[in-house]
C-alpha positions in Angstrom: 99.0 57.6 102.2 99.7 57.3 106.0 97.4 55.9 108.3 97.0 56.3 112.1 98.1 52.8 112.8 101.2 53.3 111.0 102.1 56.1 113.4 104.3 55.7 116.5 101.1 56.0 118.7 101.1 53.1 121.2 104.4 51.8 120.3 107.8 51.9 122.0 109.9 54.8 120.3 113.5 55.7 120.1 114.5 59.1 121.6 116.3 61.0 119.1 117.8 64.2 120.2 119.4 65.4 117.1 117.1 67.3 114.7 115.2 65.3 112.2 112.3 66.4 110.2 111.3 63.2 109.1 109.8 62.4 112.5 106.8 64.5 111.6 103.8 61.9 110.7 101.2 63.7 108.5 97.5 62.0 108.2 95.1 63.1 105.4 92.1 64.8 106.6 90.1 63.8 103.6 89.2 60.2 105.1 87.6 61.2 108.3 85.9 64.3 106.7 84.3 61.7 104.4 82.8 59.9 107.1 80.9 63.2 108.3 79.8 64.2 104.8 82.2 66.5 103.8 83.6 66.0 100.4 85.6 68.9 98.2 85.4 72.2 99.9 84.6 72.0 103.4 81.7 74.3 104.8 83.9 75.8 107.4 87.0 77.8 107.9 89.4 77.7 110.9 92.7 76.4 112.0 94.2 74.0 114.7 96.0 75.9 117.4 98.9 74.1 119.0 100.8 74.9 122.0 104.0 73.4 122.5 105.4 73.7 126.1 108.5 71.2 125.7 110.6 73.2 123.4 114.5 73.3 124.0 117.6 73.4 121.9 121.5 74.3 122.2 123.0 77.7 121.3 126.2 77.9 119.6 128.0 77.7 122.9 126.2 74.8 123.8 123.9 76.2 126.5 120.4 75.2 126.5 117.5 77.5 125.7 113.7 77.0 126.3 110.9 78.6 124.8 106.9 78.1 124.4 105.6 77.9 120.9 102.4 78.6 119.6 101.8 76.8 116.0 98.8 77.7 113.9 97.8 75.1 111.1 95.1 76.1 108.9 92.1 73.6 108.4 92.4 74.0 104.6 95.5 71.9 104.6 95.7 68.4 103.3 97.0 66.6 106.7 97.0 67.0 110.2 100.2 66.1 112.3 99.8 63.1 114.4 100.8 64.5 118.0 103.2 61.8 119.1 105.2 62.3 116.1 105.1 66.1 116.8 106.5 65.4 120.2 109.2 63.3 119.0 110.1 65.9 116.2 110.3 68.7 119.1 112.3 66.4 121.0 115.0 66.0 118.2 115.9 69.8 118.8 117.1 69.2 122.3 120.7 68.5 121.5 120.9 70.4 118.4 122.8 73.8 117.8 120.9 76.7 116.4 122.4 80.3 116.1 119.3 81.7 117.7 115.6 81.4 118.2 114.5 83.1 114.8 116.5 79.9 113.4 114.4 77.6 115.4 111.2 79.4 114.5 112.1 79.3 110.7 112.7 75.6 110.9 109.7 74.8 112.7 107.5 76.7 110.1 109.1 75.2 107.0 109.0 71.7 108.4 105.6 71.9 109.8 104.1 73.4 106.6 105.7 70.8 104.4 104.0 68.1 106.5 100.5 69.6 106.5 100.5 70.5 102.7 102.3 67.3 101.6 100.4 65.7 98.8 98.6 69.0 97.9 99.1 72.6 96.7 100.5 74.8 99.3 98.3 77.5 99.9 99.9 79.2 103.0 102.5 78.6 105.6 101.9 77.5 109.4 102.1 80.2 111.8 104.6 79.8 114.5 105.2 82.2 117.5 107.9 81.6 120.1 107.6 82.9 123.6 111.0 83.6 125.2 111.4 82.2 128.9 111.7 85.8 130.4 108.1 86.3 129.0 106.6 83.3 130.5 105.0 85.3 133.3 103.1 87.3 130.8 101.0 84.0 129.5 97.5 84.5 130.8 95.0 81.8 131.7 91.5 82.6 130.3 88.4 80.4 130.6 86.0 80.2 127.6 83.3 82.8 127.4 79.5 81.7 127.3 76.4 80.3 129.1 77.6 77.2 130.8 75.6 74.1 129.9 77.2 72.1 132.7 74.8 73.8 135.0 72.0 71.6 133.8 70.9 68.7 135.7 70.5 66.3 132.8 70.5 62.3 132.8 73.3 61.1 130.5 73.0 57.3 129.0 74.8 57.6 125.6 78.5 57.8 125.5 79.0 57.4 121.6 78.2 60.3 119.2 74.5 60.6 119.3 73.4 63.5 116.7 69.6 62.7 117.1 70.0 64.1 120.5 70.4 67.8 118.6 67.1 69.8 118.3 66.5 73.4 117.3 63.0 75.4 117.4 62.5 76.2 114.2 59.2 78.0 114.6 60.8 80.9 116.7 62.6 84.0 115.9 66.4 83.3 115.5 68.6 84.0 118.4 72.4 84.3 118.7 74.2 82.4 121.6 77.3 81.2 123.2 77.3 78.2 124.9 80.3 76.4 126.7 80.8 73.1 128.4 83.8 71.5 130.2 82.5 67.8 129.8 83.8 67.1 126.4 85.8 63.6 126.6 87.1 61.3 123.8 89.7 59.0 123.3 92.9 58.8 121.0 91.8 56.9 117.7 94.8 54.6 117.9 95.4 54.3 121.8 92.3 54.6 123.5 93.8 56.9 126.0 91.3 59.7 127.2 91.3 63.3 125.7 89.8 66.0 128.1 88.4 69.4 126.7 86.3 72.2 126.9 84.1 73.3 123.9 82.6 76.6 123.0 79.6 76.8 120.5 78.6 80.1 119.0 75.6 80.3 116.6 73.0 82.2 115.1 69.8 80.6 113.9 66.9 78.7 115.6 67.5 78.2 119.1 69.2 74.7 120.1 67.7 73.0 122.8 70.3 73.2 125.6 69.7 69.8 127.5 70.0 68.0 124.2 73.1 69.7 123.1 74.9 69.0 126.6 73.9 65.1 126.1 75.2 65.2 122.7 78.6 66.6 123.7 78.7 64.0 126.6 78.0 61.3 124.1 81.4 61.8 122.7 82.9 60.3 126.0 83.7 56.9 124.6 84.3 57.8 121.1 87.6 57.3 119.6 88.9 60.2 117.3 91.7 62.7 117.1 90.9 66.0 118.3 90.3 68.1 115.0 88.2 65.3 113.9 86.0 65.2 116.7 85.4 69.1 116.5 84.5 68.8 112.8 82.2 66.0 113.5 80.3 68.3 116.2 80.2 71.4 113.5 78.9 69.1 111.0 76.2 67.3 113.3 74.8 70.9 114.5 75.4 72.4 111.1 73.2 69.7 109.4 70.5 69.0 112.2 69.9 72.5 113.6 70.7 74.5 110.5 71.9 77.7 111.9 72.8 80.6 110.1 75.9 80.9 111.6 78.0 78.4 113.6 81.4 78.5 115.4 82.9 75.6 117.3 86.0 76.1 119.4 87.5 73.5 121.6 90.5 73.3 123.9 92.1 70.3 125.1 94.3 69.5 127.9 98.0 68.7 126.9 99.4 65.3 126.4 103.3 64.9 126.0 103.8 68.9 126.3 101.2 69.4 123.5 97.9 70.9 123.4 95.4 71.0 120.3 92.8 73.4 120.0 90.6 73.2 116.7 88.6 76.1 115.7 86.0 75.7 112.9 83.5 78.5 111.8 81.0 78.8 109.2 81.9 82.3 108.3 85.3 84.1 107.8 86.4 85.8 111.3 89.7 86.5 113.3 90.9 83.2 115.1 90.7 83.2 118.9 94.0 84.2 120.9 95.7 80.9 121.6 95.3 81.4 125.3 95.4 78.5 127.8 92.7 77.7 130.2 93.3 76.5 133.9 93.5 72.9 133.3 95.7 73.1 130.3 
């Protein structure tokens, strides 16, 4: 079983520019889910929405081609992909000849699907969409909708996850709210380097105290965990402490190494959000 410390994170890495699917480094989801009380079937649906900004290959005449890639990894998959290994894998396309973009797309889908389902039963392939260079100007910038928690003038003194800050008014009628914050920050599980993000929390149920929720989100500031794991921790903390009838947590993290990762978790089946970047991504 792969562990984060066995990956290329924080280590000198050779630049391999010829296609090599073995560079992908899957890490099982189960270990971290066990820490937050998830065993067996998770109480959420969703996916990890990746954007690859640095994708290039050679056509059969040796001319470089470039594209953006949107990659959707179902959260039911056995593994996440360690992001540096994903970057190294994409770099291996750089001096590799492919007949056309559809061949690149097929290779991406097959390789990433194999990695995320490795060790388990394949339930679905990952989604892959390529955006050609002549369509780059159609890529919009879109901020998360919702009431901005950052407007609140709160005192923040705790910088590791503090779920006890979460409170809900149980004796009042249920409400439906969408709340957002741009103050989410955590650190890489292995290197300790900062990860910057924005988060949108949609719920129906007892009203969540906004000041405590903002302080809770800020409490991730010195926490070391991968993006996907942070979002699942946020979901489970709100789910267990505030007991909403419905809950969705969606975070968009700024890119690192030409990649951004945007986990989406929801208690009820619904369409995935469009993988549309924010201004600071």
